PyMOL CGO cylinders between C-alpha atoms (Angstrom):
from pymol import cmd
from pymol.cgo import CYLINDER

trace = [
    CYLINDER, 57.36, -6.40, -79.33, 55.08, -8.17, -76.66, 0.3, 1, 1, 1, 1, 1, 1,
    CYLINDER, 55.08, -8.17, -76.66, 52.06, -7.48, -78.32, 0.3, 1, 1, 1, 1, 1, 1,
    CYLINDER, 52.06, -7.48, -78.32, 53.13, -9.40, -81.43, 0.3, 1, 1, 1, 1, 1, 1,
    CYLINDER, 53.13, -9.40, -81.43, 55.07, -12.42, -79.37, 0.3, 1, 1, 1, 1, 1, 1,
    CYLINDER, 55.07, -12.42, -79.37, 58.73, -11.25, -78.79, 0.3, 1, 1, 1, 1, 1, 1,
    CYLINDER, 58.73, -11.25, -78.79, 58.56, -12.90, -75.16, 0.3, 1, 1, 1, 1, 1, 1,
    CYLINDER, 58.56, -12.90, -75.16, 56.42, -15.80, -75.89, 0.3, 1, 1, 1, 1, 1, 1,
    CYLINDER, 56.42, -15.80, -75.89, 58.98, -19.15, -77.27, 0.3, 1, 1, 1, 1, 1, 1,
    CYLINDER, 58.98, -19.15, -77.27, 60.74, -18.92, -74.81, 0.3, 1, 1, 1, 1, 1, 1,
    CYLINDER, 60.74, -18.92, -74.81, 59.15, -16.88, -71.88, 0.3, 1, 1, 1, 1, 1, 1,
    CYLINDER, 59.15, -16.88, -71.88, 61.04, -15.19, -69.68, 0.3, 1, 1, 1, 1, 1, 1,
    CYLINDER, 61.04, -15.19, -69.68, 61.12, -15.62, -66.09, 0.3, 1, 1, 1, 1, 1, 1,
    CYLINDER, 61.12, -15.62, -66.09, 62.66, -12.09, -65.30, 0.3, 1, 1, 1, 1, 1, 1,
    CYLINDER, 62.66, -12.09, -65.30, 63.44, -8.83, -67.04, 0.3, 1, 1, 1, 1, 1, 1,
    CYLINDER, 63.44, -8.83, -67.04, 66.12, -6.81, -65.86, 0.3, 1, 1, 1, 1, 1, 1,
    CYLINDER, 66.12, -6.81, -65.86, 66.81, -3.18, -67.15, 0.3, 1, 1, 1, 1, 1, 1,
    CYLINDER, 66.81, -3.18, -67.15, 70.69, -1.79, -66.46, 0.3, 1, 1, 1, 1, 1, 1,
    CYLINDER, 70.69, -1.79, -66.46, 71.90, 1.78, -66.93, 0.3, 1, 1, 1, 1, 1, 1,
    CYLINDER, 71.90, 1.78, -66.93, 75.04, 3.26, -65.99, 0.3, 1, 1, 1, 1, 1, 1,
    CYLINDER, 75.04, 3.26, -65.99, 75.41, 5.39, -62.91, 0.3, 1, 1, 1, 1, 1, 1,
    CYLINDER, 75.41, 5.39, -62.91, 78.11, 7.35, -61.08, 0.3, 1, 1, 1, 1, 1, 1,
    CYLINDER, 78.11, 7.35, -61.08, 76.06, 7.42, -57.55, 0.3, 1, 1, 1, 1, 1, 1,
    CYLINDER, 76.06, 7.42, -57.55, 77.61, 4.08, -56.81, 0.3, 1, 1, 1, 1, 1, 1,
    CYLINDER, 77.61, 4.08, -56.81, 81.13, 3.21, -56.15, 0.3, 1, 1, 1, 1, 1, 1,
    CYLINDER, 81.13, 3.21, -56.15, 82.96, 1.26, -58.41, 0.3, 1, 1, 1, 1, 1, 1,
    CYLINDER, 82.96, 1.26, -58.41, 82.36, -2.69, -58.06, 0.3, 1, 1, 1, 1, 1, 1,
    CYLINDER, 82.36, -2.69, -58.06, 78.73, -2.49, -56.02, 0.3, 1, 1, 1, 1, 1, 1,
    CYLINDER, 78.73, -2.49, -56.02, 75.23, -2.85, -58.45, 0.3, 1, 1, 1, 1, 1, 1,
    CYLINDER, 75.23, -2.85, -58.45, 72.24, -1.51, -56.76, 0.3, 1, 1, 1, 1, 1, 1,
    CYLINDER, 72.24, -1.51, -56.76, 69.15, -2.91, -57.39, 0.3, 1, 1, 1, 1, 1, 1,
    CYLINDER, 69.15, -2.91, -57.39, 65.23, -2.29, -56.60, 0.3, 1, 1, 1, 1, 1, 1,
    CYLINDER, 65.23, -2.29, -56.60, 62.00, -3.89, -58.50, 0.3, 1, 1, 1, 1, 1, 1,
    CYLINDER, 62.00, -3.89, -58.50, 59.56, -2.11, -60.46, 0.3, 1, 1, 1, 1, 1, 1,
    CYLINDER, 59.56, -2.11, -60.46, 60.67, 1.27, -62.80, 0.3, 1, 1, 1, 1, 1, 1,
    CYLINDER, 60.67, 1.27, -62.80, 63.48, 3.27, -61.52, 0.3, 1, 1, 1, 1, 1, 1,
    CYLINDER, 63.48, 3.27, -61.52, 64.64, 5.88, -64.50, 0.3, 1, 1, 1, 1, 1, 1,
    CYLINDER, 64.64, 5.88, -64.50, 62.55, 8.29, -66.74, 0.3, 1, 1, 1, 1, 1, 1,
    CYLINDER, 62.55, 8.29, -66.74, 61.58, 7.96, -70.02, 0.3, 1, 1, 1, 1, 1, 1,
    CYLINDER, 61.58, 7.96, -70.02, 62.25, 11.26, -72.69, 0.3, 1, 1, 1, 1, 1, 1,
    CYLINDER, 62.25, 11.26, -72.69, 59.33, 12.95, -73.99, 0.3, 1, 1, 1, 1, 1, 1,
    CYLINDER, 59.33, 12.95, -73.99, 59.44, 15.89, -75.59, 0.3, 1, 1, 1, 1, 1, 1,
    CYLINDER, 59.44, 15.89, -75.59, 57.07, 18.81, -75.92, 0.3, 1, 1, 1, 1, 1, 1,
    CYLINDER, 57.07, 18.81, -75.92, 57.39, 22.43, -76.99, 0.3, 1, 1, 1, 1, 1, 1,
    CYLINDER, 57.39, 22.43, -76.99, 55.77, 25.86, -75.00, 0.3, 1, 1, 1, 1, 1, 1,
    CYLINDER, 55.77, 25.86, -75.00, 55.97, 29.11, -77.31, 0.3, 1, 1, 1, 1, 1, 1,
    CYLINDER, 55.97, 29.11, -77.31, 55.68, 32.21, -75.76, 0.3, 1, 1, 1, 1, 1, 1,
    CYLINDER, 55.68, 32.21, -75.76, 55.00, 35.27, -77.85, 0.3, 1, 1, 1, 1, 1, 1,
    CYLINDER, 55.00, 35.27, -77.85, 55.51, 38.82, -76.56, 0.3, 1, 1, 1, 1, 1, 1,
    CYLINDER, 55.51, 38.82, -76.56, 55.02, 42.28, -77.70, 0.3, 1, 1, 1, 1, 1, 1,
    CYLINDER, 55.02, 42.28, -77.70, 58.23, 44.43, -78.64, 0.3, 1, 1, 1, 1, 1, 1,
    CYLINDER, 58.23, 44.43, -78.64, 58.38, 47.77, -77.05, 0.3, 1, 1, 1, 1, 1, 1,
    CYLINDER, 58.38, 47.77, -77.05, 60.81, 50.63, -76.19, 0.3, 1, 1, 1, 1, 1, 1,
    CYLINDER, 60.81, 50.63, -76.19, 63.45, 49.91, -73.13, 0.3, 1, 1, 1, 1, 1, 1,
    CYLINDER, 63.45, 49.91, -73.13, 62.35, 53.36, -71.74, 0.3, 1, 1, 1, 1, 1, 1,
    CYLINDER, 62.35, 53.36, -71.74, 58.69, 52.12, -71.69, 0.3, 1, 1, 1, 1, 1, 1,
    CYLINDER, 58.69, 52.12, -71.69, 58.46, 48.42, -70.73, 0.3, 1, 1, 1, 1, 1, 1,
    CYLINDER, 58.46, 48.42, -70.73, 54.87, 48.55, -69.36, 0.3, 1, 1, 1, 1, 1, 1,
    CYLINDER, 54.87, 48.55, -69.36, 53.44, 49.66, -72.88, 0.3, 1, 1, 1, 1, 1, 1,
    CYLINDER, 53.44, 49.66, -72.88, 54.99, 45.36, -74.20, 0.3, 1, 1, 1, 1, 1, 1,
    CYLINDER, 54.99, 45.36, -74.20, 54.79, 41.81, -73.10, 0.3, 1, 1, 1, 1, 1, 1,
    CYLINDER, 54.79, 41.81, -73.10, 58.12, 40.47, -72.45, 0.3, 1, 1, 1, 1, 1, 1,
    CYLINDER, 58.12, 40.47, -72.45, 58.51, 37.12, -73.39, 0.3, 1, 1, 1, 1, 1, 1,
    CYLINDER, 58.51, 37.12, -73.39, 62.09, 36.28, -71.63, 0.3, 1, 1, 1, 1, 1, 1,
    CYLINDER, 62.09, 36.28, -71.63, 60.36, 37.17, -67.81, 0.3, 1, 1, 1, 1, 1, 1,
    CYLINDER, 60.36, 37.17, -67.81, 57.37, 34.92, -69.01, 0.3, 1, 1, 1, 1, 1, 1,
    CYLINDER, 57.37, 34.92, -69.01, 59.61, 31.77, -70.15, 0.3, 1, 1, 1, 1, 1, 1,
    CYLINDER, 59.61, 31.77, -70.15, 61.47, 32.65, -67.18, 0.3, 1, 1, 1, 1, 1, 1,
    CYLINDER, 61.47, 32.65, -67.18, 58.20, 31.83, -64.94, 0.3, 1, 1, 1, 1, 1, 1,
    CYLINDER, 58.20, 31.83, -64.94, 57.22, 29.27, -66.85, 0.3, 1, 1, 1, 1, 1, 1,
    CYLINDER, 57.22, 29.27, -66.85, 60.63, 27.31, -66.25, 0.3, 1, 1, 1, 1, 1, 1,
    CYLINDER, 60.63, 27.31, -66.25, 60.38, 27.87, -62.91, 0.3, 1, 1, 1, 1, 1, 1,
    CYLINDER, 60.38, 27.87, -62.91, 56.71, 26.53, -62.81, 0.3, 1, 1, 1, 1, 1, 1,
    CYLINDER, 56.71, 26.53, -62.81, 57.52, 23.47, -64.96, 0.3, 1, 1, 1, 1, 1, 1,
    CYLINDER, 57.52, 23.47, -64.96, 60.04, 22.82, -61.69, 0.3, 1, 1, 1, 1, 1, 1,
    CYLINDER, 60.04, 22.82, -61.69, 57.20, 22.68, -59.84, 0.3, 1, 1, 1, 1, 1, 1,
    CYLINDER, 57.20, 22.68, -59.84, 54.94, 19.74, -61.50, 0.3, 1, 1, 1, 1, 1, 1,
    CYLINDER, 54.94, 19.74, -61.50, 56.64, 16.86, -59.44, 0.3, 1, 1, 1, 1, 1, 1,
    CYLINDER, 56.64, 16.86, -59.44, 56.92, 18.78, -55.99, 0.3, 1, 1, 1, 1, 1, 1,
    CYLINDER, 56.92, 18.78, -55.99, 53.53, 20.09, -56.12, 0.3, 1, 1, 1, 1, 1, 1,
    CYLINDER, 53.53, 20.09, -56.12, 51.21, 18.08, -58.59, 0.3, 1, 1, 1, 1, 1, 1,
    CYLINDER, 51.21, 18.08, -58.59, 52.91, 13.84, -58.60, 0.3, 1, 1, 1, 1, 1, 1,
    CYLINDER, 52.91, 13.84, -58.60, 52.89, 11.66, -55.57, 0.3, 1, 1, 1, 1, 1, 1,
    CYLINDER, 52.89, 11.66, -55.57, 56.10, 10.70, -55.61, 0.3, 1, 1, 1, 1, 1, 1,
    CYLINDER, 56.10, 10.70, -55.61, 55.18, 7.26, -53.53, 0.3, 1, 1, 1, 1, 1, 1,
    CYLINDER, 55.18, 7.26, -53.53, 53.04, 6.19, -56.56, 0.3, 1, 1, 1, 1, 1, 1,
    CYLINDER, 53.04, 6.19, -56.56, 56.13, 6.56, -59.12, 0.3, 1, 1, 1, 1, 1, 1,
    CYLINDER, 56.13, 6.56, -59.12, 59.01, 8.53, -60.23, 0.3, 1, 1, 1, 1, 1, 1,
    CYLINDER, 59.01, 8.53, -60.23, 58.50, 11.84, -61.32, 0.3, 1, 1, 1, 1, 1, 1,
    CYLINDER, 58.50, 11.84, -61.32, 60.65, 14.21, -63.98, 0.3, 1, 1, 1, 1, 1, 1,
    CYLINDER, 60.65, 14.21, -63.98, 60.35, 17.14, -65.69, 0.3, 1, 1, 1, 1, 1, 1,
    CYLINDER, 60.35, 17.14, -65.69, 63.40, 19.25, -67.20, 0.3, 1, 1, 1, 1, 1, 1,
    CYLINDER, 63.40, 19.25, -67.20, 63.77, 22.53, -69.10, 0.3, 1, 1, 1, 1, 1, 1,
    CYLINDER, 63.77, 22.53, -69.10, 66.94, 21.30, -71.55, 0.3, 1, 1, 1, 1, 1, 1,
    CYLINDER, 66.94, 21.30, -71.55, 67.35, 24.40, -73.95, 0.3, 1, 1, 1, 1, 1, 1,
    CYLINDER, 67.35, 24.40, -73.95, 65.68, 28.01, -74.06, 0.3, 1, 1, 1, 1, 1, 1,
    CYLINDER, 65.68, 28.01, -74.06, 66.25, 30.14, -76.91, 0.3, 1, 1, 1, 1, 1, 1,
    CYLINDER, 66.25, 30.14, -76.91, 64.97, 33.53, -77.87, 0.3, 1, 1, 1, 1, 1, 1,
    CYLINDER, 64.97, 33.53, -77.87, 64.47, 35.33, -80.98, 0.3, 1, 1, 1, 1, 1, 1,
    CYLINDER, 64.47, 35.33, -80.98, 63.18, 39.03, -81.29, 0.3, 1, 1, 1, 1, 1, 1,
    CYLINDER, 63.18, 39.03, -81.29, 59.79, 38.51, -79.62, 0.3, 1, 1, 1, 1, 1, 1,
    CYLINDER, 59.79, 38.51, -79.62, 59.42, 34.92, -79.36, 0.3, 1, 1, 1, 1, 1, 1,
    CYLINDER, 59.42, 34.92, -79.36, 60.92, 32.04, -76.99, 0.3, 1, 1, 1, 1, 1, 1,
    CYLINDER, 60.92, 32.04, -76.99, 60.47, 28.71, -77.12, 0.3, 1, 1, 1, 1, 1, 1,
    CYLINDER, 60.47, 28.71, -77.12, 62.17, 25.98, -75.34, 0.3, 1, 1, 1, 1, 1, 1,
    CYLINDER, 62.17, 25.98, -75.34, 61.52, 22.03, -75.87, 0.3, 1, 1, 1, 1, 1, 1,
    CYLINDER, 61.52, 22.03, -75.87, 61.20, 20.29, -72.23, 0.3, 1, 1, 1, 1, 1, 1,
    CYLINDER, 61.20, 20.29, -72.23, 61.66, 16.41, -71.46, 0.3, 1, 1, 1, 1, 1, 1,
    CYLINDER, 61.66, 16.41, -71.46, 59.17, 14.90, -69.42, 0.3, 1, 1, 1, 1, 1, 1,
    CYLINDER, 59.17, 14.90, -69.42, 57.97, 11.77, -67.40, 0.3, 1, 1, 1, 1, 1, 1,
]
cmd.load_cgo(trace, "trace")
């Protein structure tokens, strides 16, 4: 919209984004300059395993355990890979689904 001139006539002096949050008491308005909320992007990861008998788990690859490790790893991306002094970052795994030997979980990130 900006590239097509949506903000040229009239040109704004300022732009404000609003968001409702329960972290502030009723009647209080919080503000800051620059970006403050995360965007939502989707990606899907599929983990495929190899089935085996429960009495011999070493003969297979358990996709549930592997997917759990991936989810735990996703949780450390922001804390270990993103300089939060330069900008906000959030990675959240929102759903995990298992079926036979395949596990997939769509996630949202910024």
